C-alpha positions as CSV (number, residue, x, y, z in Angstrom):
1,M,0.2,-0.2,0.3
2,N,3.1,2.4,0.2
3,K,2.8,5.4,-1.6
4,K,6.1,6.8,-1.2
5,G,7.8,8.6,-4.6
6,N,3.9,8.8,-6.2
7,V,2.0,12.1,-5.8
8,R,-1.4,10.7,-3.6
9,T,-4.5,12.2,-3.9
10,I,-6.9,12.1,-0.8
11,N,-10.5,13.2,-1.0
12,D,-13.9,11.6,-0.5
13,E,-14.0,9.8,-3.5
14,R,-11.0,7.9,-2.7
15,M,-12.3,7.7,1.3
16,Y,-14.9,5.3,0.5
17,D,-12.7,3.5,-1.3
18,Y,-9.9,3.1,1.3
19,F,-12.0,1.9,4.0
20,H,-13.5,-0.8,2.0
21,N,-9.9,-1.9,1.0
22,L,-8.6,-2.1,4.6
23,L,-11.6,-3.9,5.7
24,E,-10.6,-6.3,2.6
25,N,-6.9,-6.3,3.3
26,M,-6.4,-5.5,7.0
27,P,-2.4,-5.2,7.6
28,V,-1.0,-8.1,9.4
29,F,-0.4,-6.5,12.6
30,L,-3.9,-6.0,12.9
31,K,-5.0,-9.7,11.6
32,A,-2.9,-10.8,14.5
33,G,-4.8,-9.3,17.2
34,K,-7.8,-11.1,15.8
35,K,-10.0,-12.9,17.9
36,K,-10.3,-16.8,17.7
37,E,-13.9,-17.3,16.9
38,K,-16.1,-18.9,19.5
39,K,-17.8,-22.4,19.1
40,G,-21.0,-21.2,17.2
41,R,-20.2,-17.9,15.1
42,A,-20.4,-14.6,16.4
43,W,-23.2,-12.5,15.3
44,Q,-21.9,-10.2,12.8
45,K,-24.5,-6.9,12.6
46,S,-24.7,-4.8,9.3
47,L,-26.1,-1.2,9.1
48,T,-29.2,-2.8,8.1
49,S,-29.8,-3.9,12.0
50,Y,-29.9,-0.4,13.1
51,N,-32.1,2.7,12.4
52,F,-30.6,3.0,8.7
53,E,-34.0,4.4,7.5
54,Q,-33.9,7.0,9.5
55,I,-30.1,7.9,8.8
56,Y,-30.5,7.4,5.4
57,E,-33.3,10.4,5.1
58,T,-31.7,13.0,8.0
59,R,-28.3,12.7,5.8
60,K,-30.4,12.8,2.4
61,A,-31.4,16.6,3.7
62,I,-27.9,18.0,3.3
63,Y,-26.5,15.8,0.9
64,S,-27.1,14.0,-2.5
65,E,-28.3,10.6,-2.7
66,V,-25.0,9.1,-4.4
67,E,-23.1,10.6,-1.3
68,V,-25.5,9.5,1.1
69,C,-25.6,6.1,-0.2
70,N,-21.4,6.1,-0.3
71,E,-21.1,7.4,3.3
72,L,-23.9,4.4,4.3
73,C,-21.3,1.9,2.6
74,M,-18.6,3.5,4.6
75,M,-20.5,3.3,7.5
76,D,-21.2,-0.4,7.1
77,D,-17.6,-1.1,6.3
78,I,-16.2,0.6,9.6
79,L,-18.9,-1.0,11.3
80,H,-17.6,-4.6,10.6
81,I,-13.7,-3.2,10.8
82,F,-15.1,-2.7,14.4
83,Q,-16.2,-6.1,14.8
84,E,-13.6,-8.1,13.6
85,Y,-10.8,-6.2,14.8
86,F,-11.9,-4.0,17.6
87,H,-13.7,-6.0,19.6
88,I,-14.9,-3.4,22.2
89,P,-18.6,-3.6,23.5
90,G,-20.7,-0.5,22.7
91,I,-18.6,1.1,20.3
92,D,-20.7,0.8,17.6
93,R,-23.6,2.5,19.3
94,L,-21.3,5.4,18.9
95,L,-20.8,4.7,15.0
96,V,-24.3,3.8,14.4
97,N,-27.0,7.0,15.6
98,N,-28.8,9.9,14.2
99,Y,-26.2,12.7,14.5
100,G,-27.0,13.7,11.3
101,A,-30.7,14.8,12.1
102,L,-28.8,16.8,15.1
103,E,-25.8,18.5,12.4
104,N,-28.9,19.7,9.7
105,D,-30.0,21.8,13.3
106,I,-26.1,23.2,14.0
107,F,-25.5,24.1,10.2
108,L,-28.2,26.6,10.4
109,E,-28.1,28.0,13.5
110,Y,-27.9,31.8,14.3
111,D,-26.8,33.7,17.1
112,G,-30.4,34.5,18.9
113,E,-29.0,38.0,20.2
114,S,-27.7,39.3,16.8
115,G,-29.2,37.1,14.0
116,V,-25.7,36.3,12.2
117,P,-24.9,33.1,11.5
118,K,-23.0,30.8,13.5
119,R,-20.8,29.6,10.2
120,I,-20.2,25.9,11.6
121,R,-18.5,23.7,9.5
122,E,-19.8,20.0,9.0
123,H,-18.6,17.4,11.8
124,Y,-19.7,13.9,11.0
125,K,-18.0,13.4,7.8
126,H,-15.0,15.4,8.9
127,Q,-14.6,13.0,11.7
128,Y,-14.2,9.8,8.7
129,R,-12.1,12.3,6.5
130,N,-9.8,12.3,9.6
131,V,-9.5,8.2,9.9
132,Y,-8.4,8.6,6.5
133,L,-5.9,10.8,6.8
134,G,-4.6,9.4,9.7
135,S,-4.7,6.1,8.6
136,V,-2.9,6.5,5.4
137,L,-0.3,9.0,7.3
138,M,0.3,5.7,9.5
139,L,0.6,2.9,7.1
140,D,2.0,4.7,4.1
141,Y,4.1,7.6,5.1
142,D,6.0,5.8,8.3
143,F,3.9,7.7,11.2
144,L,2.8,4.3,12.6
145,D,6.8,3.2,13.3
146,A,7.7,6.7,14.2
147,M,4.9,6.5,16.9
148,T,5.8,3.0,18.2
149,E,9.8,4.2,18.2
150,C,8.2,7.3,20.3
151,I,6.7,5.2,22.8
152,L,9.6,2.3,23.2
153,Q,12.3,4.7,23.2
154,S,11.0,7.4,25.4
155,N,10.0,7.5,28.8
156,T,7.0,10.0,29.5
157,I,3.9,8.9,31.6
158,L,2.2,8.2,28.5
159,S,4.8,6.0,27.2
160,S,5.1,4.0,30.1
161,Y,1.6,3.2,30.3
162,V,1.4,1.9,27.0
163,K,4.3,0.4,27.8
164,A,3.1,-1.3,30.9
165,Q,0.1,-2.4,29.0
166,T,1.3,-4.2,25.7
167,E,4.4,-5.7,27.9
168,A,6.7,-3.6,25.4
169,D,5.8,-5.5,22.7
170,E,6.3,-3.8,19.2
171,A,3.6,-5.3,17.4
172,A,1.1,-4.8,20.0
173,V,2.2,-1.2,20.4
174,K,1.9,-0.9,16.7
175,R,-1.9,-2.2,17.3
176,V,-2.4,-0.2,20.1
177,L,-1.8,2.8,18.9
178,Y,-3.2,2.5,15.5
179,Q,-6.7,1.0,16.9
180,S,-6.5,4.1,19.5
181,Y,-5.6,6.5,16.9
182,F,-8.6,4.9,14.6
183,I,-11.4,5.2,17.7
184,G,-10.2,8.0,18.7
185,A,-10.4,10.1,15.1
186,M,-14.0,8.7,14.7
187,F,-15.1,10.0,17.7
188,H,-13.1,13.3,18.5
189,D,-16.3,15.3,17.6
190,I,-18.9,13.3,19.1
191,G,-20.2,15.9,21.8
192,Y,-20.6,18.8,19.4
193,P,-24.3,18.4,19.8
194,L,-23.9,18.9,23.3
195,D,-22.1,22.0,22.5
196,F,-24.7,23.1,20.1
197,F,-27.8,21.9,22.7
198,M,-26.1,24.1,25.7
199,R,-26.1,27.1,24.0
200,K,-29.8,26.9,22.6
201,V,-30.3,26.3,26.4
202,K,-29.2,29.7,27.0
203,Q,-31.0,31.2,24.7
204,I,-34.1,29.6,26.2
205,H,-34.1,30.3,29.2
206,K,-34.0,34.5,28.0
207,Y,-37.5,33.3,27.0
208,A,-39.6,34.4,30.0
209,P,-42.7,32.0,29.4
210,F,-40.1,29.2,30.3
211,Y,-38.7,30.4,33.4
212,K,-40.6,28.0,35.6
213,I,-41.4,25.5,33.8
214,I,-37.5,24.1,32.9
215,S,-34.6,23.8,35.1
216,S,-31.7,25.8,34.9
217,N,-29.3,23.2,36.2
218,V,-29.5,20.9,32.6
219,K,-26.0,19.5,33.1
220,E,-24.5,17.1,35.1
221,E,-22.0,18.6,38.1
222,F,-18.7,17.9,37.4
223,A,-18.5,16.0,41.3
224,E,-20.4,13.1,39.5
225,L,-18.7,12.8,36.2
226,R,-15.4,12.9,38.5
227,A,-16.6,10.0,40.5
228,S,-17.7,8.2,37.7
229,L,-14.4,8.4,35.7
230,A,-12.2,8.9,38.4
231,G,-10.2,5.4,37.2
232,S,-9.7,6.6,33.7
233,L,-6.2,7.8,32.1
234,L,-7.9,10.9,31.5
235,F,-8.4,12.3,34.9
236,E,-4.9,10.2,36.0
237,L,-2.8,12.4,33.9
238,V,-5.2,15.8,33.2
239,P,-5.7,17.9,36.5
240,G,-9.2,17.8,37.5
241,E,-9.4,21.6,37.7
242,K,-8.3,21.8,34.0
243,I,-11.1,19.3,32.9
244,E,-13.5,21.1,35.2
245,E,-12.5,24.2,33.7
246,K,-13.0,22.9,29.6
247,Y,-16.9,21.3,31.1
248,N,-18.1,24.6,32.2
249,R,-17.2,26.6,29.4
250,N,-18.7,23.6,27.6
251,D,-15.6,22.8,25.1
252,H,-16.6,20.3,22.7
253,G,-13.3,18.3,22.9
254,C,-13.9,17.9,26.7
255,L,-17.3,16.7,26.1
256,S,-16.4,14.8,23.8
257,A,-14.1,12.7,25.8
258,L,-16.5,12.4,28.6
259,S,-19.2,11.4,26.2
260,F,-17.2,8.7,24.6
261,L,-15.8,7.3,28.2
262,L,-19.2,7.2,29.6
263,N,-20.1,5.1,26.8
264,F,-18.3,2.3,28.3
265,Y,-18.1,3.0,32.3
266,S,-21.7,3.9,32.5
267,A,-22.2,0.3,31.2
268,G,-19.5,-1.5,33.0
269,S,-18.1,-2.4,29.7
270,I,-14.7,-1.0,30.3
271,F,-14.0,-3.7,33.1
272,S,-14.7,-6.7,30.8
273,L,-12.0,-5.8,28.2
274,D,-8.4,-6.9,28.8
275,E,-5.6,-5.1,29.1
276,K,-4.8,-3.9,25.5
277,E,-8.2,-2.9,24.7
278,R,-8.7,-0.9,27.9
279,C,-5.5,0.8,26.8
280,M,-6.9,2.0,23.4
281,V,-9.8,2.9,24.9
282,E,-8.6,5.2,27.1
283,M,-5.6,6.8,25.1
284,A,-8.6,7.6,22.3
285,A,-10.7,9.8,25.1
286,L,-7.4,11.4,25.7
287,A,-6.6,12.5,22.5
288,I,-10.3,13.6,22.2
289,Y,-10.1,15.5,25.4
290,R,-6.5,17.2,23.6
291,H,-7.5,18.1,20.7
292,T,-9.6,21.2,21.9
293,D,-6.0,22.1,24.0
294,K,-5.3,25.3,23.8
295,L,-1.4,25.4,22.7
296,E,1.2,27.4,24.2
297,N,3.2,29.4,21.7
298,D,0.7,27.4,19.1
299,Y,3.4,24.6,19.9
300,M,2.4,20.7,20.4
301,V,4.8,18.0,21.3
302,F,4.9,14.8,19.5
303,E,7.1,13.1,21.8
304,E,4.9,13.8,24.7
305,D,1.9,12.1,23.8
306,P,2.7,11.4,19.8
307,L,-1.3,9.8,19.2
308,S,-2.9,13.4,20.4
309,Y,-0.5,14.6,18.3
310,L,-1.8,12.9,15.2
311,V,-5.6,13.4,15.7
312,R,-4.6,17.0,16.6
313,L,-2.8,17.7,13.0
314,C,-5.0,15.6,11.3
315,D,-8.2,17.5,12.5
316,D,-6.3,20.7,11.0
317,L,-5.3,19.4,7.9
318,Q,-8.9,18.1,7.2
319,E,-9.7,20.9,4.9
320,W,-11.0,19.3,1.8
321,E,-14.8,19.5,0.7
322,R,-15.7,20.5,4.4
323,F,-18.2,22.9,3.7
324,L,-20.4,25.5,5.9
325,L,-24.1,26.8,5.1
326,L,-25.1,29.9,4.8
327,I,-28.4,31.5,3.9
328,N,-28.4,34.6,2.6
329,E,-29.8,36.3,-1.1
330,K,-27.1,35.9,-3.0
331,H,-28.3,35.2,-6.3
332,N,-26.8,33.3,-8.8
333,Y,-24.4,34.9,-11.7
334,L,-25.6,34.8,-14.9
335,K,-23.1,34.4,-17.9
336,C,-24.2,35.5,-21.6
337,A,-23.7,31.8,-23.8
338,E,-23.3,34.5,-26.8
339,C,-20.0,36.8,-25.3
340,G,-19.1,35.5,-22.1
341,C,-19.8,38.0,-20.4
342,I,-21.4,38.9,-17.1
343,V,-25.5,39.6,-17.9
344,Q,-26.6,42.1,-15.5
345,S,-30.1,42.0,-13.8
346,E,-32.9,45.1,-13.9
347,G,-35.6,43.9,-11.6
348,R,-36.7,40.3,-13.4
349,I,-34.8,41.1,-17.0
350,Y,-31.8,40.5,-17.4
351,E,-29.8,41.8,-20.2
352,C,-26.3,41.7,-21.9
353,G,-24.6,44.1,-23.5
354,C,-24.4,41.8,-26.9
355,G,-28.0,42.4,-27.1
356,A,-29.0,38.9,-25.4
357,R,-32.2,39.4,-23.0
358,Y,-33.1,36.6,-20.7
359,E,-36.1,37.3,-18.3
360,K,-36.5,35.5,-14.9
361,I,-40.2,33.6,-15.0
362,T,-40.6,32.6,-10.9
363,D,-42.9,34.3,-8.9
364,I,-42.1,32.7,-5.4
365,T,-39.2,34.6,-3.3
366,N,-36.8,32.4,-1.7
367,K,-33.4,32.6,-0.1
368,K,-30.3,30.3,-1.2
369,V,-29.0,27.4,0.9
370,N,-25.0,28.3,-0.4
371,Y,-22.3,25.5,0.8
372,I,-19.3,27.3,1.2
373,S,-16.2,25.2,0.7
374,L,-12.9,26.1,-0.9
375,C,-10.6,23.0,-0.5
376,N,-10.9,20.3,-3.0
377,Q,-8.4,18.0,-1.9
378,L,-5.3,17.0,-0.3
379,L,-2.2,16.0,-2.0
380,L,0.5,14.0,-0.3
381,D,4.1,13.8,-2.3
382,Y,7.0,12.1,-0.1
383,N,10.6,13.5,-1.4
384,E,13.0,10.4,-1.0
385,K,15.8,12.4,-1.4
386,E,15.0,14.9,1.3
387,K,13.6,12.6,3.7
388,E,10.4,14.7,3.7
389,L,6.4,14.4,3.0
390,E,4.6,17.5,1.8
391,V,1.7,18.1,2.6
392,Y,-0.5,20.5,0.0
393,L,-3.8,21.7,0.8
394,E,-5.6,22.2,-3.1
395,F,-8.1,25.4,-2.4
396,D,-10.1,26.0,-5.4
397,S,-8.5,29.1,-7.3
398,Y,-12.0,30.2,-8.6
399,K,-14.0,29.5,-5.5
400,Q,-11.3,32.1,-4.0
401,I,-12.1,34.6,-6.2
402,E,-16.0,34.1,-6.0
403,I,-16.0,34.1,-2.8
404,L,-14.5,37.6,-2.7
405,L,-18.1,39.4,-3.6
406,D,-19.6,38.0,0.1
407,D,-16.3,37.8,2.5
408,Y,-13.0,39.4,1.4
409,C,-11.9,38.4,4.5
410,A,-12.7,34.4,4.3
411,V,-9.6,33.1,3.7
412,E,-7.7,34.6,6.4
413,K,-8.5,32.1,9.1
414,R,-8.1,29.4,7.1
415,K,-4.6,30.8,6.4
416,S,-3.9,31.8,10.6
417,D,-4.7,28.1,11.5
418,L,-2.6,26.7,8.9
419,D,0.3,28.6,10.2
420,K,0.0,27.4,13.3
421,V,0.2,23.6,12.1
422,K,3.5,24.8,10.3
423,K,4.8,26.1,13.9
424,Y,4.0,22.7,15.4
425,L,5.6,20.8,12.5
426,Q,9.4,22.1,13.3
427,F,11.8,20.6,15.1
428,Q,10.0,17.0,16.2
429,K,12.0,14.4,18.0
430,F,11.0,11.1,16.6
431,M,8.4,12.2,14.2
432,P,8.9,12.3,10.3
433,K,9.5,15.5,8.2
434,I,6.6,17.4,7.1
435,R,6.5,20.5,4.8
436,L,2.6,22.4,4.1
437,R,1.6,24.1,1.5
438,E,-1.5,25.8,0.7
439,N,-2.3,28.2,-1.8
440,L,-5.0,30.7,-0.4
441,S,-5.4,34.3,-1.5
442,N,-7.6,36.9,-1.9
443,N,-5.8,39.0,-4.5
444,P,-7.2,37.8,-7.7
445,V,-5.2,38.4,-9.9
446,E,-2.3,36.1,-8.2
447,L,-4.8,33.5,-8.0
448,I,-5.7,33.8,-11.8
449,E,-1.5,33.3,-12.3
450,D,-1.6,30.0,-9.9
451,F,-4.4,28.6,-12.0
452,L,-2.4,29.4,-15.6
453,E,1.1,28.1,-13.7
454,Q,-0.9,25.1,-12.6
455,K,-2.3,24.2,-16.1
456,G,0.8,25.2,-17.8
457,V,-0.5,27.9,-19.7
458,S,0.6,31.6,-20.7
459,L,-0.7,34.6,-21.3
460,E,0.7,34.8,-24.7
461,E,-0.8,31.5,-25.2
462,I,-4.3,32.4,-24.5
463,K,-3.9,35.8,-26.3
464,E,-2.9,33.7,-29.3
465,E,-6.0,31.3,-29.2
466,V,-8.4,34.7,-28.7
467,E,-6.9,36.4,-31.9
468,K,-7.8,32.8,-33.9
469,G,-11.6,34.3,-33.0
470,G,-14.5,31.8,-33.1
471,K,-15.4,31.5,-29.6
472,W,-17.7,34.6,-29.1
473,N,-19.0,36.8,-31.3
474,K,-17.1,40.2,-31.8
475,H,-18.0,42.2,-28.4
476,G,-17.3,38.9,-26.6
477,T,-13.9,38.8,-27.9
478,D,-12.9,42.3,-27.6
479,K,-14.4,41.9,-23.9
480,M,-11.9,39.2,-23.4
481,W,-9.1,40.5,-25.4
482,D,-9.2,43.7,-23.3
483,F,-9.3,41.4,-19.8
484,L,-6.0,39.9,-20.8
485,K,-4.3,43.3,-21.4
486,E,-5.1,44.4,-18.2
487,L,-4.4,41.2,-16.2
488,E,-1.1,41.4,-18.3
489,G,-0.2,44.7,-17.0
490,Y,-0.8,43.6,-13.3
491,Q,1.9,41.2,-14.2
492,E,4.1,43.8,-13.2
493,K,5.0,43.4,-9.5
494,E,4.6,46.6,-8.3
495,K,1.7,47.4,-9.8
496,K,-0.1,44.4,-8.5
497,E,1.1,44.9,-5.2
498,N,0.0,48.9,-5.0
499,K,-3.8,47.8,-6.1
500,F,-4.7,44.6,-4.5
501,G,-2.1,44.1,-1.8
502,K,0.0,41.5,-1.1
503,R,-1.0,37.7,-1.7
504,L,-3.1,37.5,1.8
505,E,-4.7,41.4,2.5
506,S,-6.3,41.9,5.7
507,D,-7.0,45.6,4.7
508,M,-10.5,45.8,3.2
509,L,-10.6,49.7,3.1
510,V,-7.2,49.8,1.2
511,Y,-7.6,46.8,-0.8
512,G,-10.3,44.8,-0.7
513,K,-12.9,47.6,-3.0
514,N,-10.2,47.1,-5.4
515,A,-10.9,43.3,-5.5
516,V,-14.3,43.3,-5.5
517,E,-14.4,46.5,-8.5
518,F,-12.0,43.6,-10.3
519,V,-13.9,40.6,-9.8
520,E,-17.2,42.1,-10.6
521,K,-16.3,43.9,-14.1
522,N,-14.5,40.8,-14.9
523,L,-15.9,37.7,-13.5
524,G,-17.3,36.8,-16.9
525,Q,-13.6,36.4,-18.3
526,I,-12.3,35.1,-15.1
527,H,-15.0,32.1,-15.5
528,S,-14.3,31.7,-19.3
529,L,-10.6,31.7,-18.7
530,M,-10.5,29.1,-15.8
531,K,-13.6,26.8,-16.9
532,E,-13.5,27.2,-20.6
533,M,-10.5,28.1,-22.8
534,C,-7.9,26.1,-19.9
535,Q,-9.8,22.8,-19.3
């Protein structure tokens, strides 16, 4: 399965195949941990044994039918992986639930006082993607070997715990680390609905008619939880006051970890597990808790807890196809099929400068649900000479240009988060070398140049194609020609920086107006350049 030496694409389409192939071709060290079948074959449940129809219907509210079918098949594959190789009673309850029904409400959450959308990205499918990315890194890019070496050679409290539970057997350590990662990443956000619920409770409490009907104390007292989970690794390694602090502010990492642990402690199944199986559960819970820790100086240390490090790393890198939903009055931009220009709207009439005319015939007014996702895929490229893995987050250049019309600073948060990741990737003992790249920008000319470079096309080649004519009428060809000449002028570095600033700018007043005006004027030609002429 090792893909070293080749660029490997990480996206949803490949993820569905990955889990099916993993089930069919489980690594040898995991097969060694498979329990022998008891007399009389164990009952193997499939997804159809659960509330299959309910999950299907609620997922279909947000995702396309094809996506939902792929997701359900993937869930079934993972359910069988758990049954065949993990042997942890009750873990299926965490996997097969109707998280999607709750997430549909979370997607459309608005602040109760300001009416501003929360802009919450999806979390359920995101968990599968984290498992997928981490599994690829561990099995194909030496992360599992590095994590195992770290546990066996370091003298941290956590490594001592793992060695004690596995008798420092290398194969056992590998199995514990891989399976701990799998379940930790798979359930690291299961507490997010609780975080959402607590926010709603605050709003309901402000609504006077319910004042005497519901109790203000909707959360379990922390002291009760601490008593129930006192024997867990989480409460052994993390001071109780720190856990309580995160619990009181409804931190979703803390809520996820506590919910995960209570699934096993409340039912008593934690005590029926052998040392290695319990180690997996305890390690996973710790990683779930730590994935929302505030990092000191934006840094974390691989040697201290390689499992939590990898869960956090994959969580921070999982950008591809991850969206948020916004409801607004944004209209579709129409491009004239005759000349390639943007068709301007005059009420219900769309009229183009070339004479083409369109009329809106729908009378029912509406707002649109917009899926905001800028990252298409993640690429992994191992440099054998440098012994370094390059991780490239491929953000869509055209979508980044289009989003400028709604939110000039939309990419700033992503860039800030990824810069923190770059910082904690440095100077790590035991860990394979990683270099992170991305192509984020709110400079429209930079984004167009990125796209042309990616396609291996120059402006001169585009101009030659336009000169040949035949693609549009004369008006459209002239508009495209003017746009290319304007773009050529911006290739002089000094002019480009003066008008649109650097590659990533936060100054909306100085540079944002220029960027928005440029896109509004040229979006039809930009689309033709990036979606038609270079395909």
